[in-house]
Phi, psi and omega in degrees: 000319184296334180294338182277350181287143176307147184305315179225077182297138178272117185243137175244125176257127181238109181199137181281348180269121179295327178296314181295321178298316180295320180298314180295323178300315179293318179299317180295321178296319178299327181275359176092013179268152179291167181298128183278161168282156185235146172218142185262352177200178184295326180296313178298322181298313180295324177294319179294319180294325177290332185277331182205157178281143175237149177276333178199148177241127174261111195242126170279159180263315186268105182214154177285166178068301176212119184277181183296322177299319178298321177296314180298321180297321180285331179278338186299127178091349177289131181291332183253018182290139178286156175292148185236131168251119178277129175238111189213156175281347178292136181238358180294136184297327180298323178293319178299314181298317180298320178297315180295320178300327181272006171106002177298139181283328184201170183219126179235138171287155183292341177270044184280158172270145179306319178299327178291319176299317178302313182297316182292318178297314180300318181296315182292318180294324178292319177297319178295320178300317180292321177296317179297320179296317178297320180295320178297316181292322177296318178298318179296319179294317179297323178295317179295318181293322177295322176295319178295324178298313179297319179296320180294315180295333178287345180287330185264151181297145178228343179269084186288334176295322180290326180283324178294130179205150178057240183269005186249130174237135184230159172199158179201162177210136177223128180228103178295145178288329176243187180302321179237132185243177182247003176277159172209156167218160178205152175217119182221136176278138174249098185073196187278345189228359181243129180248124173265132174218147187209147167233134181221159185220117178277136176298132181093178181221173176091197189297317182295320177295323179296321178294318178294325177301311181296321179296316180297317179299317179296321180295317180295316179295321180297316179297320179295317181291326176298316180293318181296326180294338177266005181076022183251153169260113186290156171279135178308326180296324179293321178294321177296316181296321179296313179295320180297318182300318180287318182292326183282334180291131177053060182235068185295334181275000179054042174288126182239163183229126171267148184204151170230119187231132181226154172232125188244134173277113184290345180273324188248341185082004179269152179194185177225150183224146175229128182240124182243094177064019189252169175300138179298152176289153178245144177256123181252137175207172179290349175271352180132184183245140178224156174280126180291146178232189180092003177222158179254150177271119186259174184298151176297163178282142171100355184269336181202135178288158174061027174287135176280134176242147180231146176254165180227151181280155172210162176222131172263125176286158178308129181091352179271160178224156172250136179239129176246141179215162176265165184287357172297339177281305183293331182261010171299137184235154178273179181301339178267009177074012174286140183273148178298312172080164184288326180297321178292327176300311181297319180293323182293324182284329175054235182245028181266121181248355178281125191306307184297318180293321179296316180295317180298319179296318180294315182294326177297317180294320179297314181298319178294327179285315184290323184055240185260014177290141179294147181297135181271334184201165176296147180241122179223133178222137179222140178222140178230125181248138177254117183281331180080000000 
């Protein structure tokens, strides 16, 4: 057990009695510990703790200016507070209980034997070592996840001014529920007049969903680029079928992806759309918002190879926009677990057809509804407007 103790643990002794401080100093030296720092009351103790980290504090209860209970009360709840062993002449059980409630690791009577002090110190120092190790590993994991989050967000387009051209204006927003999410969106021009845009949602969350997200994005882009290299404008259904074939192969965990993918002719406002298990597209105009129809919702990607997918035609009138979103919007919930729902989506969008303004209005309503409830799912919204 002693091998697990820090090589030179930093110990703070807090006691108003010079005799008790000297006695503890000698006991610690006999047990092989380095010379401790000293404080004569709670005020000095808190100042010392603020000035440097300690591995353990040996704390008396009855002291002038600020007693041991006062020290524990101020340390209680601090994430970086050192562990405390109370050493006191008080023997009433209520006092012991109060110290433990305020976060003290242990309680020793002042008439302790040196072997008991050794055992208690070793136990507390080992627990602190394990907590520090866990904190270090958690910090390293959070750093890696934040790096993965930045890498994931860099995969999707963010310069909407550069993508907007001619009669087409675009905007999008993606907010993972965790550090790494399973939603994706993309917008890519195919030649000078056709814009491909897609929103997709991987089942599940976290790192595995993020990897599937990146894989799905790559498959869709690869299929689009293959067609473009032949001078063709692909059918959205062909891109879905290509992605589905790869995702469904060797998929023992049955991870599936819902998606809505469209290709729009920027000259005419005509296009085709394919929806695979995803939220229906919405049509935005200054007259209001409606759910687009004329297409069927087909099975999600990844559940079965060789599924046939079909696309359907649509036309955006001048000034209209199409909005795609993930179910993280409709299934956002408030602290009482009530869902935001599709009706609130339609009400939030109102008569706004400008992509960035429409997305901002929707996200404001979602944030106001959710309040301080933790996010239940990734939130992704994309809008494309045809000026005509």
